[in-house]
C-alpha positions as CSV (number, residue, x, y, z in Angstrom):
1,M,127.1,98.0,86.7
2,D,128.7,95.3,88.8
3,L,126.2,92.4,89.1
4,I,126.7,92.0,92.8
5,Q,125.9,95.7,93.4
6,K,123.0,95.4,91.0
7,Y,121.3,92.4,92.6
8,N,122.4,92.6,96.3
9,V,119.0,93.5,97.7
10,P,116.9,92.3,100.6
11,G,115.1,89.0,99.8
12,P,113.6,85.8,101.3
13,R,115.5,82.5,101.5
14,Y,112.3,80.7,100.4
15,T,111.9,78.0,102.9
16,S,108.2,78.6,102.3
17,Y,105.9,80.3,99.9
18,P,104.2,82.5,100.7
19,T,106.9,83.8,103.0
20,V,105.9,84.5,106.6
21,P,105.5,88.3,106.2
22,Y,102.9,87.7,103.5
23,W,100.8,85.2,105.4
24,D,97.1,86.1,105.5
25,I,96.8,85.8,109.2
26,E,93.4,87.6,109.2
27,T,91.5,84.7,107.6
28,F,93.6,82.0,109.3
29,S,92.2,80.0,112.2
30,V,93.3,77.0,114.3
31,D,90.1,75.2,113.0
32,N,91.3,75.8,109.4
33,W,94.7,74.4,110.4
34,I,93.2,71.3,111.9
35,S,91.1,70.6,108.8
36,S,94.2,71.2,106.6
37,F,96.5,68.8,108.4
38,K,93.8,66.1,108.7
39,K,93.2,66.3,104.9
40,S,97.0,66.1,104.2
41,F,97.4,63.2,106.6
42,Q,94.6,61.2,105.0
43,E,96.2,61.9,101.5
44,S,99.8,61.1,102.3
45,N,100.4,59.1,105.5
46,Q,100.3,55.6,103.9
47,Q,102.2,56.7,100.8
48,E,105.1,58.7,102.2
49,G,104.6,59.2,105.9
50,I,105.0,62.6,107.7
51,S,107.9,64.7,108.9
52,L,108.5,66.1,112.4
53,Y,110.6,69.2,113.2
54,I,111.2,69.5,117.0
55,H,112.5,72.8,118.3
56,L,114.7,72.5,121.3
57,P,115.3,76.2,122.2
58,F,117.8,76.2,125.0
59,C,121.5,77.4,124.7
60,E,124.0,77.9,127.4
61,S,125.4,81.0,125.7
62,L,124.3,83.5,123.0
63,C,126.0,83.3,119.6
64,T,125.8,86.8,118.2
65,F,125.4,85.6,114.6
66,C,122.3,83.6,115.3
67,G,118.8,84.6,114.2
68,C,117.0,81.6,115.7
69,H,114.4,81.6,118.5
70,K,116.3,80.5,121.6
71,R,116.4,80.8,125.4
72,I,119.8,81.3,127.1
73,T,120.2,79.5,130.3
74,K,122.6,77.2,132.2
75,R,119.7,75.7,134.2
76,H,119.3,72.1,132.9
77,E,116.3,71.5,135.1
78,V,114.3,73.1,132.2
79,E,114.9,70.0,130.0
80,E,112.5,67.5,131.5
81,P,109.4,69.8,131.7
82,Y,110.0,71.0,128.2
83,V,110.2,67.4,126.9
84,D,107.0,66.6,128.8
85,T,105.3,69.5,127.0
86,L,106.5,68.4,123.6
87,L,105.1,65.0,124.1
88,K,101.7,66.5,125.3
89,E,101.6,68.6,122.1
90,W,102.4,65.5,120.0
91,K,99.6,63.7,121.7
92,L,97.2,66.5,120.8
93,Y,98.0,66.0,117.2
94,C,97.8,62.2,117.4
95,D,94.4,62.4,119.0
96,V,93.1,64.5,116.0
97,L,94.8,62.3,113.4
98,G,93.2,59.1,114.8
99,N,95.5,56.6,113.0
100,A,99.1,56.2,114.1
101,P,101.3,58.4,111.9
102,Q,104.2,56.8,109.9
103,V,107.1,59.1,110.7
104,K,109.5,59.4,107.8
105,E,111.7,62.3,109.0
106,I,112.6,63.7,112.3
107,H,114.9,66.7,112.7
108,L,115.9,68.1,116.1
109,G,116.8,71.8,115.8
110,G,117.3,74.7,118.0
111,G,118.6,76.3,120.0
112,T,121.1,73.6,120.9
113,P,119.5,70.1,120.8
114,T,122.6,68.7,122.6
115,F,121.9,71.1,125.5
116,F,119.5,68.2,126.4
117,S,120.9,65.1,128.2
118,P,121.0,61.8,126.2
119,E,118.4,60.5,128.7
120,N,116.0,63.3,128.0
121,L,116.5,63.0,124.2
122,K,115.8,59.2,124.5
123,K,112.6,60.0,126.6
124,L,111.5,62.4,123.8
125,I,112.0,60.1,120.9
126,N,110.6,57.0,122.7
127,G,107.6,59.2,123.6
128,I,107.0,60.2,120.0
129,F,106.9,56.5,119.0
130,K,104.4,55.6,121.7
131,Y,101.8,57.0,119.3
132,A,103.6,56.5,116.0
133,V,105.5,54.1,113.9
134,K,108.7,54.5,111.8
135,A,108.1,54.7,108.0
136,R,110.0,52.1,105.9
137,H,112.7,54.5,104.7
138,Y,113.1,56.9,107.5
139,E,115.8,59.6,108.0
140,F,116.4,61.1,111.4
141,S,118.8,63.9,111.9
142,F,119.9,66.4,114.6
143,E,121.9,69.6,115.0
144,G,124.9,69.1,117.3
145,H,127.1,71.7,119.0
146,P,130.7,70.2,118.7
147,N,131.6,71.6,122.2
148,N,128.9,69.7,124.0
149,T,127.9,66.7,121.7
150,T,129.2,63.8,123.7
151,R,129.8,60.2,122.5
152,E,126.8,59.3,124.7
153,H,124.6,61.8,122.8
154,L,125.7,60.2,119.5
155,Q,125.3,56.6,120.6
156,T,121.9,57.2,122.2
157,L,120.5,58.9,119.1
158,Y,122.1,56.3,116.8
159,D,120.4,53.6,118.8
160,L,117.1,55.5,118.3
161,G,117.5,55.5,114.5
162,F,119.4,58.7,113.9
163,R,122.0,58.5,111.0
164,R,122.7,62.1,110.2
165,V,124.2,64.8,112.3
166,S,124.9,68.5,111.4
167,Y,127.6,70.4,113.3
168,G,127.6,74.2,113.4
169,V,131.2,75.2,112.7
170,Q,130.9,78.7,111.2
171,D,134.6,79.7,111.1
172,Y,137.8,78.6,112.8
173,S,139.3,82.1,113.1
174,L,139.6,83.0,116.8
175,T,139.0,86.7,115.9
176,V,135.7,85.8,114.2
177,Q,134.8,83.3,116.9
178,K,135.2,86.0,119.6
179,A,133.1,88.4,117.6
180,I,130.2,85.9,117.3
181,N,130.8,84.6,120.9
182,R,131.3,81.0,119.7
183,I,134.7,79.8,120.8
184,Q,135.0,76.3,119.2
185,P,138.5,74.7,118.6
186,F,139.1,72.5,115.5
187,E,139.9,69.6,117.9
188,N,136.3,69.6,119.3
189,V,134.9,69.4,115.8
190,K,137.3,66.7,114.8
191,R,136.4,64.6,117.9
192,A,132.7,65.0,117.3
193,T,133.0,64.1,113.6
194,E,135.2,61.1,114.1
195,E,133.0,59.8,117.0
196,A,129.9,60.0,114.8
197,R,131.6,58.0,112.1
198,E,133.0,55.4,114.5
199,I,129.5,54.9,115.8
200,G,128.0,54.5,112.3
201,Y,126.5,57.7,111.2
202,T,126.2,57.7,107.4
203,S,126.0,61.5,106.9
204,V,128.0,64.1,108.8
205,S,127.4,67.7,107.8
206,H,129.4,70.9,108.7
207,D,127.7,74.3,108.6
208,L,130.1,77.1,107.5
209,V,129.1,80.8,107.3
210,F,130.7,83.5,105.1
211,G,130.2,87.2,105.6
212,L,130.7,87.1,109.4
213,P,132.2,90.1,111.3
214,F,136.0,90.6,110.8
215,Q,136.1,87.6,108.5
216,T,138.7,87.7,105.7
217,L,139.3,85.6,102.6
218,G,142.2,84.0,104.4
219,D,139.9,83.0,107.3
220,V,137.5,81.3,104.9
221,I,140.3,79.5,103.1
222,E,141.8,78.3,106.4
223,T,138.3,77.2,107.6
224,I,137.7,75.2,104.4
225,N,141.2,73.7,104.5
226,K,140.6,72.4,108.1
227,T,137.1,71.3,107.1
228,I,138.3,69.1,104.3
229,Q,140.7,67.3,106.6
230,L,137.6,65.7,108.0
231,M,135.7,65.5,104.6
232,P,132.1,65.8,105.9
233,D,129.5,64.2,103.7
234,R,127.7,67.5,103.3
235,I,128.7,71.1,103.7
236,A,126.2,74.0,104.2
237,F,128.0,77.2,103.1
238,Y,125.6,79.9,104.3
239,S,125.7,83.6,103.6
240,Y,125.4,85.3,107.0
241,A,122.0,86.8,107.3
242,H,122.3,90.1,109.2
243,V,118.8,90.8,110.6
244,P,119.4,92.7,113.9
245,W,115.9,94.3,113.8
246,M,114.3,90.9,114.6
247,K,112.9,90.7,118.1
248,G,115.0,88.5,120.4
249,N,118.0,88.6,118.0
250,G,121.5,88.7,119.4
251,Q,123.1,90.3,116.3
252,R,124.1,93.5,118.1
253,G,127.6,92.6,119.4
254,F,129.3,94.2,116.5
255,S,128.9,97.0,114.0
256,E,127.8,96.6,110.3
257,E,131.1,98.3,109.5
258,N,132.8,95.1,110.7
259,L,131.0,93.0,108.1
260,P,132.4,92.2,104.6
261,S,130.7,94.1,101.8
262,G,128.4,92.4,99.3
263,E,131.3,92.2,96.8
264,E,133.7,90.8,99.4
265,K,131.0,88.2,100.3
266,R,130.6,87.1,96.7
267,I,134.4,86.5,96.5
268,L,134.3,84.4,99.7
269,Y,131.5,82.4,98.1
270,E,133.2,81.9,94.8
271,V,136.5,80.9,96.3
272,G,134.7,78.4,98.7
273,K,132.7,77.0,95.8
274,K,135.8,76.4,93.7
275,L,137.6,74.7,96.6
276,F,134.6,72.4,97.3
277,S,134.3,71.5,93.6
278,E,138.0,70.6,93.4
279,L,137.5,68.2,96.3
280,G,134.6,66.4,94.8
281,Y,131.7,68.2,96.3
282,V,128.7,69.0,94.1
283,E,126.6,72.1,94.6
284,I,123.1,71.2,95.7
285,G,120.4,73.9,95.2
286,M,121.4,77.0,97.2
287,D,124.1,77.1,99.9
288,H,124.7,73.3,100.0
289,F,127.4,71.0,98.8
290,A,127.5,67.2,99.1
291,L,129.7,64.3,98.1
292,K,128.3,62.0,95.4
293,T,127.9,59.2,98.1
294,D,125.5,61.3,100.2
295,S,121.7,61.0,100.0
296,L,121.3,64.7,99.3
297,Y,123.3,64.4,96.0
298,K,121.4,61.2,95.0
299,S,118.1,62.9,95.7
300,M,119.1,65.8,93.4
301,E,120.1,63.4,90.7
302,N,116.8,61.5,90.8
303,G,114.6,64.7,91.1
304,G,113.6,64.0,94.7
305,L,115.2,67.1,96.4
306,H,112.8,69.1,98.5
307,R,113.0,72.3,100.5
308,N,111.0,73.3,103.6
309,F,111.4,75.0,106.9
310,M,114.1,72.5,107.8
311,G,116.1,73.5,104.6
312,Y,116.9,71.0,101.9
313,T,115.8,67.4,102.5
314,A,116.5,64.3,100.5
315,S,112.8,63.4,100.2
316,K,109.4,65.1,100.4
317,T,106.6,64.6,102.8
318,Q,103.3,66.4,102.2
319,L,102.8,66.9,105.9
320,M,105.4,68.3,108.3
321,I,104.4,69.0,111.9
322,G,106.5,71.3,114.0
323,L,106.6,70.7,117.7
324,G,107.9,73.1,120.3
325,A,107.9,76.9,120.9
326,S,108.1,78.9,117.6
327,S,108.0,75.8,115.4
328,I,106.3,76.0,112.0
329,S,104.2,73.3,110.5
330,D,103.3,72.7,106.8
331,S,100.4,70.7,105.5
332,W,101.1,71.8,101.9
333,Y,97.7,73.5,102.0
334,A,98.5,75.6,105.0
335,F,101.2,76.8,107.3
336,A,100.9,77.3,111.1
337,Q,103.4,78.7,113.6
338,N,103.5,78.0,117.3
339,V,103.7,80.8,119.9
340,K,107.3,81.8,120.6
341,G,107.3,82.2,124.3
342,I,108.1,79.0,126.2
343,E,105.8,79.9,129.1
344,E,102.9,80.6,126.8
345,Y,103.6,77.5,124.8
346,T,103.6,75.4,128.0
347,H,100.4,77.0,129.3
348,L,98.5,76.3,126.1
349,V,99.6,72.7,125.7
350,N,98.9,71.9,129.4
351,N,95.4,73.2,128.8
352,G,94.9,70.9,125.8
353,I,95.2,73.7,123.2
354,L,97.3,73.5,120.1
355,P,99.8,76.3,120.6
356,V,99.3,77.9,117.2
357,Y,99.1,81.6,117.0
358,R,99.3,82.5,113.3
359,G,99.4,80.8,109.9
360,H,98.3,80.9,106.3
361,C,95.9,78.9,104.1
362,L,97.2,78.6,100.6
363,N,94.9,79.5,97.7
364,K,95.1,78.1,94.1
365,E,97.5,80.8,93.0
366,D,99.8,80.3,96.1
367,L,100.0,76.6,95.3
368,I,101.1,77.3,91.7
369,I,103.7,79.9,92.6
370,R,105.0,77.6,95.4
371,K,105.5,74.9,92.9
372,H,107.5,77.2,90.6
373,I,109.7,78.5,93.5
374,L,110.3,75.0,94.8
375,N,111.3,73.9,91.3
376,L,113.8,76.8,91.0
377,M,115.3,76.2,94.5
378,C,115.6,72.4,94.1
379,R,116.0,71.7,90.4
380,L,117.2,75.1,89.1
381,K,114.4,75.1,86.5
382,T,110.7,75.4,86.2
383,S,108.1,74.9,83.4
384,W,104.6,76.1,82.5
385,K,104.1,73.6,79.6
386,D,101.1,72.2,81.6
387,D,98.2,74.6,81.7
388,K,97.7,74.0,85.4
389,D,101.2,75.5,86.0
390,Y,100.3,78.8,84.3
391,F,99.2,81.8,86.3
392,E,97.8,85.1,85.3
393,E,100.8,87.3,86.0
394,L,103.4,85.0,84.4
395,P,103.9,87.3,81.3
396,Q,104.7,90.2,83.7
397,V,107.0,87.9,85.7
398,L,109.0,86.9,82.5
399,E,109.1,90.6,81.4
400,S,110.5,91.6,84.8
401,L,113.2,88.9,84.4
402,E,114.4,90.1,81.0
403,E,117.3,92.0,82.5
404,M,118.5,88.9,84.4
405,K,118.1,86.9,81.2
406,Q,120.3,89.4,79.4
407,D,122.8,89.1,82.3
408,G,123.0,85.4,81.6
409,F,121.3,84.1,84.7
410,F,118.9,81.7,82.8
411,I,117.6,80.6,79.4
412,V,114.0,80.2,78.4
413,E,113.1,77.5,75.8
414,D,109.7,75.9,75.0
415,K,107.9,77.3,78.1
416,E,110.8,76.2,80.4
417,L,113.2,78.4,82.4
418,K,116.6,76.9,83.2
419,V,119.0,78.6,85.6
420,T,122.6,78.8,84.3
421,D,125.8,78.4,86.4
422,N,126.1,82.2,86.3
423,G,122.6,82.5,87.7
424,R,123.0,80.1,90.6
425,P,124.4,82.7,93.0
426,F,121.3,84.8,92.2
427,I,118.7,82.2,92.6
428,R,116.9,84.1,95.3
429,N,116.6,87.1,93.0
430,I,115.0,84.9,90.3
431,C,112.6,83.5,92.7
432,M,111.6,87.0,93.9
433,A,110.3,87.8,90.4
434,F,107.9,84.8,90.7
435,D,106.9,86.0,94.2
436,V,103.8,87.9,93.1
437,L,102.8,88.8,96.7
438,L,106.2,90.4,97.2
439,Q,105.9,92.3,93.9
440,R,102.4,93.5,94.6
441,N,103.3,94.8,98.0
442,K,107.0,95.6,98.4
443,P,107.9,96.1,102.0
444,D,108.5,99.6,103.4
445,R,110.6,98.3,106.3
446,E,113.3,95.8,106.9
447,L,112.1,92.2,106.6
448,F,114.7,90.1,104.8
449,S,118.5,89.7,104.8
450,M,120.5,90.7,101.7
451,T,120.5,88.2,98.8
452,V,124.4,88.3,98.5
């Protein structure tokens, strides 16, 4: 049987373990979350600092490939009240933590962070550091829309300490752009990329997506050829995640018949991977490529690569606090997600209440499995040589992986599993075998996008 047909099944992207559908929300409480992040802060703040993910949910138009939580509006008067609420939420956390946090990472995501004016972004970041300090080796990044990221945006954020920007490109085909409602000329991306470099940004990333509606092999090759004219430091080459059943999702502007098949998507990926490799990009974990001069590559080489709700990061922090509507926080011992509605989020924060509505406290087994999945996603190998990394269902996991082993996806030697080059495209499938919660209770409804 063709490997793509065989293994193209719904599966998580493993930005967390347990994955959100398997959180034990019944035993979770905000008090548990507060105890968890206080414990993590006390253990890690001085050694490594903390990370902040700040969700800026507004967009002026709806991109129909997007699965993120967003609010479509052209009313920019929403900016300042939202920034005020973010800073109030941050103050709630700082009041609980007591000591001033050392912030190692900030990532502005969305939505469209550059929907916000440079002045309001400056107000936000300065407000964060009213109660915090920058860690010694900090890394601040933001997601920019090439159509509305101005030189003033770039300069303002650079002056505040930002050195990395990620631009959503997707695809340069006008047919594809019309289908996903994201008209974005190459000239806009070129301008935004060159301005970032002129100002001094040390890492510029382009996000490309394969498997979009009406997308052909020629479209992907043309997009990559244009992308390499600019030689971004990083390239995220994502498989389009078709999840139209998710509430608030805009993925309904086209038919599934307009999407490339699983086999066609795999060809798009393999061709893209080959082109990137020929140009000096190295594959990092899953979906990511970087030049050897970029911190993501260096982190992979020294074993420091990490993965969380922000995706791959060049360093790990034990505590990541998510601010804003729908943001997810991670204390390592627990996850917590904010309410998704902007009005409810604002109401709770203005009343001095952390706007968390669900979460999960990790038990001993969760922590062991999480370590294995992180190892696979970041280092393409995992080990159970140490007794503390063994878990009761490991023999069954290895037995369930036997067919993938026969298909050449990995090798097992001396209590260590190492993923092969042939297995890299199927890393999510390998992780799924370790996901004991998924295996014990396989979903009877659509939860995840396809793995290919």
